[in-house]
C-alpha positions as CSV (number, residue, x, y, z in Angstrom):
1,M,141.5,88.7,160.0
2,K,145.0,89.2,158.5
3,E,144.6,93.0,158.8
4,I,143.7,92.7,162.4
5,L,146.6,90.6,163.2
6,K,149.2,92.7,161.4
7,E,148.0,96.1,162.5
8,T,147.6,95.0,166.2
9,R,151.1,93.4,166.2
10,I,152.5,96.7,164.7
11,E,150.6,98.8,167.1
12,K,152.0,96.8,170.0
13,G,155.4,97.4,168.6
14,L,156.2,93.8,168.1
15,S,158.2,92.2,165.3
16,T,157.2,88.8,163.8
17,R,160.3,87.4,165.5
18,K,159.0,88.6,168.9
19,M,155.5,87.3,168.1
20,A,157.0,83.9,167.3
21,E,158.9,84.0,170.5
22,L,155.9,85.0,172.6
23,T,153.4,82.6,170.9
24,K,155.7,79.7,170.2
25,I,154.4,79.8,166.6
26,D,157.0,79.8,163.8
27,Q,157.9,83.3,162.5
28,A,157.2,82.2,159.0
29,L,153.8,81.1,160.0
30,I,153.0,84.4,161.7
31,S,154.0,86.1,158.4
32,K,151.9,83.8,156.4
33,F,148.9,84.4,158.7
34,E,149.4,88.2,158.3
35,N,149.6,87.9,154.5
36,G,146.6,85.7,154.1
37,F,148.6,82.8,152.8
38,R,147.8,80.4,155.6
39,I,144.9,80.4,158.2
40,P,145.8,79.7,161.8
41,T,144.3,76.8,163.8
42,K,141.7,77.8,166.4
43,K,144.3,77.2,169.1
44,Q,146.8,79.4,167.2
45,I,144.4,82.2,166.8
46,Q,143.5,82.0,170.5
47,T,147.1,82.3,171.5
48,I,147.8,85.2,169.2
49,A,144.6,87.0,170.5
50,F,145.9,86.6,174.0
51,V,149.4,87.9,173.3
52,L,148.0,90.9,171.2
53,E,145.2,91.5,173.7
54,I,142.5,91.2,171.0
55,E,139.1,90.5,172.2
56,L,138.4,86.8,171.6
57,P,134.9,87.3,170.2
58,T,136.2,89.9,167.5
59,I,139.1,87.7,166.4
60,L,137.1,84.5,166.3
61,V,134.4,86.0,164.1
62,A,137.1,87.3,161.7
63,W,138.7,83.8,161.9
64,Y,135.4,81.9,161.1
65,K,134.8,84.4,158.3
66,T,138.1,83.8,156.7
67,R,137.8,80.0,157.0
68,L,134.2,80.2,155.4
69,L,135.3,82.5,152.5
70,N,138.3,80.1,151.8
71,N,136.3,76.9,152.0
72,L,132.9,77.6,150.4
73,D,131.8,78.5,146.9
74,F,129.2,81.1,147.5
75,N,126.9,80.2,144.6
76,P,123.2,80.4,145.0
77,F,123.1,76.7,146.0
78,A,125.6,77.2,148.8
79,I,123.8,80.2,150.0
80,Q,120.5,78.2,150.0
81,A,122.1,75.5,151.8
82,I,123.5,77.9,154.4
83,S,120.0,79.4,154.9
84,Q,118.5,76.0,155.4
85,I,121.1,75.2,157.9
86,L,120.4,78.3,159.9
87,Q,116.6,77.6,159.7
88,E,117.1,74.0,161.0
89,K,119.2,75.3,163.8
90,G,116.4,77.7,164.7
91,I,118.5,80.8,163.7
92,E,116.4,83.4,162.0
93,V,117.9,85.9,159.7
94,V,115.7,88.8,158.9
95,K,115.1,89.0,155.2
96,E,116.3,92.6,154.7
97,Q,119.5,91.7,156.8
98,K,119.9,88.4,154.8
99,D,119.9,90.3,151.5
100,D,122.3,92.9,152.8
101,K,124.6,90.2,154.1
102,I,124.6,88.3,150.8
103,V,125.4,91.4,148.9
104,E,128.2,92.1,151.4
105,I,129.5,88.5,151.1
106,L,129.3,88.6,147.2
107,D,131.2,91.9,147.3
108,E,133.9,90.5,149.5
109,I,134.3,87.4,147.2
110,E,134.7,89.7,144.2
111,L,137.5,91.6,146.1
112,L,139.1,88.4,146.9
113,K,138.9,87.2,143.3
114,Q,140.6,90.4,142.3
115,K,143.4,90.1,144.9
116,L,144.0,86.4,143.8
117,S,144.2,87.3,140.1
118,G,146.8,89.9,140.9
119,L,148.9,87.3,142.6
120,R,149.1,85.2,139.4
């Protein structure tokens, strides 16, 4: 998500100061969103998407993904719980896709761990 926000803002030729002015969101928060130090609220991300002309479904998927990655411990029990929730909601994930998605999620978690260890 943070890459989408920063890259799109730069493509539009907007400074963080101008973004803050257009969105009525503090400039420091805009910077923190773009650097991954804070996650915007749903209202904030919708406002930013409107100003940057980002398709709402695209940014909302990225936003939810970021929130999930920051709030869940993706161990086998958490993955099983997520799978059960999807089943209970009647949402089927094809086994091949599920395995690919789990590998993709675990790869992303490993990358995040590496980035975080670099910040220390």
